[in-house]
ROLO-11361 format. One record per residue: residue in one letter; residue number from 1; chain; x, y, z of N, C-alpha, C in turn. Coordinates in Angstrom, 2 decimals. Each point is the difference from the previous one (the first is absolute). Layout:
N
a:NUM:A:X:Y:Z:X:Y:Z:X:Y:Z
...
This chain:
120
x:1:A:18.00:39.16:-11.20:0.04:0.56:-1.16:-0.10:-0.88:-1.18
x:2:A:-0.99:0.03:-0.89:-0.15:-0.92:-1.15:1.07:0.34:-0.94
x:3:A:0.58:-0.98:-0.68:0.87:0.32:-1.22:-0.80:-0.29:-1.32
x:4:A:0.22:0.87:-0.97:-0.68:0.09:-1.20:1.01:-0.27:-1.02
x:5:A:-0.43:-0.94:-0.92:0.74:-0.39:-1.05:0.25:1.17:-1.03
x:6:A:0.96:-0.03:-0.74:0.35:1.04:-1.01:-1.00:-0.22:-1.25
x:7:A:-0.28:-1.24:-0.34:-0.68:-0.46:-1.14:-1.42:-0.56:0.62
x:8:A:-0.97:0.10:-0.69:-1.48:-0.44:0.49:-0.09:-1.50:0.08
x:9:A:0.72:-0.54:-0.97:-0.16:-1.48:-0.20:1.06:-0.90:0.79
x:10:A:0.61:0.77:0.93:1.10:-0.80:0.83:-0.76:-1.08:0.91
x:11:A:0.66:-1.27:-0.08:-0.66:-1.01:0.81:1.25:-0.51:0.84
x:12:A:-0.25:-0.27:1.33:1.14:-0.54:0.81:-0.63:-0.70:1.26
x:13:A:0.73:-0.66:0.48:-0.48:-0.83:1.25:0.39:0.78:1.23
x:14:A:-1.06:0.14:0.77:0.02:0.76:1.25:0.75:-1.02:1.06
x:15:A:1.43:0.27:0.51:0.57:-0.89:0.81:-0.28:0.19:1.44
x:16:A:-0.49:1.14:0.28:-0.20:0.32:1.55:-1.51:-0.22:0.52
x:17:A:-0.74:-0.94:-0.83:-1.23:-0.30:0.49:-0.02:-0.75:1.38
x:18:A:-0.96:0.07:0.74:-0.20:-0.58:1.25:0.32:-1.54:0.03
x:19:A:-0.54:-0.54:-1.31:0.18:-1.49:-0.01:1.41:-0.51:-0.09
x:20:A:0.93:0.95:-0.27:1.36:-0.34:-0.13:0.79:0.04:1.29
x:21:A:-0.64:0.30:1.13:0.59:0.13:1.22:-0.21:-1.20:1.07
x:22:A:-0.48:-1.14:-0.56:-0.06:-1.10:0.87:-0.85:0.16:1.34
x:23:A:-1.11:0.70:-0.22:-0.91:0.21:1.19:0.39:1.31:0.65
x:24:A:0.79:0.67:-0.29:0.51:1.27:0.62:-0.48:1.04:-0.86
x:25:A:-0.05:1.31:0.53:-0.35:1.24:-0.74:1.16:1.01:0.21
x:26:A:0.40:0.70:-0.87:0.90:1.07:0.09:-0.54:1.28:0.62
x:27:A:0.55:0.32:1.34:-0.33:1.21:0.69:1.22:0.93:-0.03
x:28:A:-0.08:1.28:-0.38:0.93:0.95:0.16:-0.16:0.77:1.27
x:29:A:0.97:0.30:0.76:0.01:0.81:1.14:1.13:1.14:-0.07
x:30:A:-0.47:1.22:0.21:0.93:1.10:0.06:-0.09:0.86:1.26
x:31:A:1.12:0.56:0.30:0.09:0.83:1.23:0.26:1.47:-0.51
x:32:A:-1.14:0.79:0.05:0.09:1.28:-0.54:0.91:0.99:0.73
x:33:A:0.75:0.88:-0.69:0.93:0.88:0.49:1.27:-0.61:0.53
x:34:A:0.29:-1.19:-0.36:1.22:-0.63:0.57:0.81:-0.53:-1.31
x:35:A:0.79:0.92:-0.41:0.68:-0.06:-1.27:1.16:-0.96:-0.13
x:36:A:0.27:-0.75:1.15:1.11:-0.92:-0.04:-0.71:-1.21:-0.79
x:37:A:-1.27:-0.04:-0.27:-0.57:-0.96:-0.95:-0.57:0.66:-1.13
x:38:A:0.43:-0.32:-1.21:-0.42:0.67:-1.15:-1.28:-0.27:-0.42
x:39:A:-0.66:-1.18:0.24:-1.20:-0.33:-0.47:-0.64:-1.03:1.16
x:40:A:-1.36:-0.22:-0.25:-0.63:-1.11:0.92:0.75:-1.26:-0.23
x:41:A:-0.07:-0.83:1.06:0.52:-1.40:-0.10:-1.13:-1.04:-0.51
x:42:A:0.32:-0.90:-0.74:-0.87:-0.91:-0.56:0.01:-1.44:0.83
x:43:A:-1.12:-0.33:0.62:0.00:-1.21:0.65:-0.91:-0.88:-0.63
x:44:A:0.27:-1.42:-0.14:-1.03:-0.98:-0.36:-0.41:-0.53:1.28
x:45:A:-1.37:0.20:0.25:-0.65:-0.37:1.47:-1.20:-0.89:-0.49
x:46:A:-0.26:-0.87:1.11:-1.23:-0.62:-0.10:-1.23:0.91:0.38
x:47:A:-0.99:-0.09:-0.72:-1.15:0.82:0.18:-0.55:-0.07:1.48
x:48:A:0.21:-1.07:0.56:-0.68:-0.46:1.20:0.92:0.54:1.30
x:49:A:1.23:0.64:-0.37:0.86:0.46:1.05:-0.67:1.03:0.68
x:50:A:0.16:0.02:1.40:-0.59:1.28:0.83:0.88:1.12:-0.23
x:51:A:-0.53:1.14:0.12:0.67:1.21:-0.23:1.26:-0.16:1.12
x:52:A:-0.41:-0.27:1.23:1.11:0.04:0.90:1.30:-0.79:-0.42
x:53:A:-0.24:-1.17:-0.65:1.25:-0.71:-0.53:0.73:0.88:-1.05
x:54:A:-0.80:0.69:-0.81:0.81:0.93:-0.99:0.82:1.05:0.79
x:55:A:-0.76:0.58:0.98:0.76:0.99:0.75:1.30:-0.56:0.79
x:56:A:-0.23:-0.88:0.74:1.04:-0.66:0.99:0.93:-0.86:-0.65
x:57:A:-0.43:-0.82:-0.89:1.01:-1.06:-0.62:0.50:0.44:-1.30
x:58:A:-0.70:0.43:-0.78:0.33:0.37:-1.50:0.86:1.29:-0.21
x:59:A:-0.67:1.11:0.41:0.53:1.31:-0.19:1.32:0.19:0.54
x:60:A:0.34:-0.50:1.31:1.25:0.40:0.50:1.24:-0.53:-0.76
x:61:A:-0.25:-0.89:-0.72:1.21:-0.72:-0.89:0.58:1.14:-0.83
x:62:A:-0.87:0.95:-0.57:0.60:0.99:-0.82:0.03:1.39:0.72
x:63:A:-1.08:0.58:0.73:-0.14:1.04:0.51:0.94:0.27:1.34
x:64:A:0.25:-1.12:0.68:1.01:0.09:1.21:1.27:0.44:-0.26
x:65:A:0.34:0.28:-1.16:1.28:0.42:-0.53:0.08:1.44:0.34
x:66:A:-1.22:0.71:-0.03:-0.08:1.41:0.25:0.26:0.37:1.50
x:67:A:0.90:0.97:0.20:0.14:0.23:1.55:-1.20:0.50:0.66
x:68:A:-1.05:0.47:-0.53:-1.14:0.39:0.70:-1.03:-1.10:0.15
x:69:A:0.15:-1.08:-0.44:-0.88:-1.09:0.06:-0.44:-0.49:1.40
x:70:A:0.97:-0.06:0.75:-0.40:-0.43:1.42:-0.75:1.11:0.92
x:71:A:0.14:1.25:-0.52:-0.72:1.11:0.54:-1.43:0.20:-0.32
x:72:A:-0.56:-0.74:-0.99:-1.30:0.17:-0.42:-0.97:-0.26:0.98
x:73:A:-1.03:0.87:0.14:-1.05:-0.13:0.98:-1.27:-0.42:-0.89
x:74:A:-0.15:-1.30:-0.03:-0.99:-0.37:-0.98:-1.40:0.46:0.22
x:75:A:-0.29:0.48:1.25:-1.36:0.55:0.28:-0.27:1.30:-0.71
x:76:A:1.18:0.68:-0.45:-0.11:1.21:-0.64:0.26:-0.07:-1.40
x:77:A:0.23:-1.26:-0.54:0.31:-0.07:-1.48:-1.36:0.23:-0.80
x:78:A:0.07:0.47:-1.08:-1.18:0.06:-0.85:0.37:-0.89:-1.39
x:79:A:-1.15:-0.41:-0.59:0.35:-1.04:-1.00:-1.10:0.51:-1.25
x:80:A:0.53:-0.41:-1.13:-0.84:0.07:-1.15:0.13:-1.29:-0.79
x:81:A:-1.11:-0.42:-0.44:-0.17:-1.26:-0.92:-0.51:0.40:-1.29
x:82:A:0.93:-0.14:-0.86:-0.33:0.33:-1.38:-0.47:1.43:-0.11
x:83:A:0.59:0.93:0.72:-0.17:1.35:-0.16:-1.20:0.60:0.93
x:84:A:-0.63:-0.97:0.87:-1.11:0.35:0.71:0.38:-0.19:1.55
x:85:A:-0.60:0.85:0.82:0.34:-0.17:1.60:-0.37:-1.45:0.48
x:86:A:0.87:-0.52:0.67:-0.22:-1.40:0.42:0.35:-0.14:1.31
x:87:A:-0.97:-0.84:0.85:0.45:-0.27:1.31:0.01:-1.43:0.34
x:88:A:1.36:-0.49:0.04:0.16:-1.42:0.00:-0.55:-0.68:1.22
x:89:A:-0.49:-1.28:-0.09:-0.58:-0.80:1.14:1.03:-1.01:0.12
x:90:A:0.71:0.03:1.09:1.27:-0.91:0.28:-0.24:-1.48:-0.19
x:91:A:-1.23:-0.51:0.38:-0.13:-1.50:0.19:-1.03:-0.33:-1.14
x:92:A:-0.23:0.82:-1.08:-0.68:-0.34:-1.23:0.76:-0.36:-1.18
x:93:A:-0.49:-1.05:-0.96:0.91:-0.24:-1.06:0.07:1.16:-0.92
x:94:A:1.14:0.10:-0.75:0.19:1.02:-1.04:-1.15:0.13:-0.98
x:95:A:-0.39:-1.16:-0.53:-1.21:-0.06:-1.02:-1.17:0.56:0.52
x:96:A:-0.30:-0.27:1.40:-1.23:0.42:0.51:0.05:1.50:0.33
x:97:A:1.15:0.63:-0.24:-0.04:1.36:0.29:0.09:0.92:-1.45
x:98:A:0.00:-0.84:-0.91:-0.09:0.70:-1.43:1.40:-0.02:-0.57
x:99:A:1.00:-0.57:0.61:1.36:-0.04:-0.48:0.22:-1.19:-0.97
x:100:A:-0.01:0.34:-1.18:-0.04:-1.05:-1.17:1.47:0.04:-0.69
x:101:A:-0.12:-0.70:-1.08:1.15:-0.27:-0.89:0.53:1.40:-0.53
x:102:A:1.22:0.34:0.28:0.52:1.37:-0.53:-0.48:1.14:0.68
x:103:A:-0.68:-0.11:1.31:-0.23:1.11:0.67:1.17:0.69:0.48
x:104:A:-0.14:1.37:0.22:0.88:0.85:0.46:-0.25:0.42:1.46
x:105:A:0.69:-0.42:0.99:-0.06:0.55:1.34:0.89:0.97:0.35
x:106:A:-0.30:1.19:0.50:1.00:1.08:0.40:-0.30:0.38:1.31
x:107:A:1.09:0.27:0.75:-0.18:0.50:1.39:0.93:1.21:0.23
x:108:A:-0.56:0.83:0.93:0.66:1.24:0.28:0.15:0.01:1.58
x:109:A:1.09:0.30:0.47:0.34:0.24:1.43:0.15:1.43:0.34
x:110:A:-0.99:0.63:0.35:-0.01:1.56:0.22:1.17:0.46:0.80
x:111:A:0.39:-0.81:1.09:0.95:0.49:0.91:1.46:-0.06:-0.56
x:112:A:0.19:-0.81:-1.10:1.29:-0.47:-0.53:0.05:0.67:-1.38
x:113:A:1.08:0.66:-0.21:0.06:0.75:-1.38:1.16:-0.40:-0.98
x:114:A:0.33:-1.24:0.25:1.13:-0.67:-0.85:1.24:0.25:0.63
x:115:A:1.05:-0.74:-0.44:1.44:0.07:0.64:0.56:1.63:-0.03
x:116:A:0.17:0.47:0.95:0.62:1.30:0.36:-1.02:1.09:-0.78
x:117:A:-1.35:-0.38:0.04:-0.97:1.00:-0.69:-0.11:0.06:-1.26
x:118:A:0.58:-1.01:-0.70:0.18:-0.05:-1.51:-1.50:0.05:-0.70
x:119:A:-0.80:-0.60:0.73:-1.45:-0.15:-0.55:-1.02:1.12:0.00
x:120:A:0.52:1.08:0.55:-0.94:1.08:0.37:-0.21:0.73:-1.44
């Protein structure tokens, strides 16, 4: 969501430009209907990282705190990339799949409805 200044002549330095992340890009990842997490997590990731590394090495750091994490059937998960349906290719780099700086990845696990059904 873009932020608009109150005054038309406002000038400010954009601090979250990709150039400020030392070769990484910020990628947001959220698990829909799992209210234990109030917002998507932000990860500074190398654009060359394969999707599999994001899923298996990065995401568990935060998401594995949820009691349903270990029950996910990844073959049934559905994904959105910046609001559009997305089918990740596990061994392809993030950048080569259109995942860019400040992209939002959201996934849904149809068989899991959040802790004690809280996400229904």
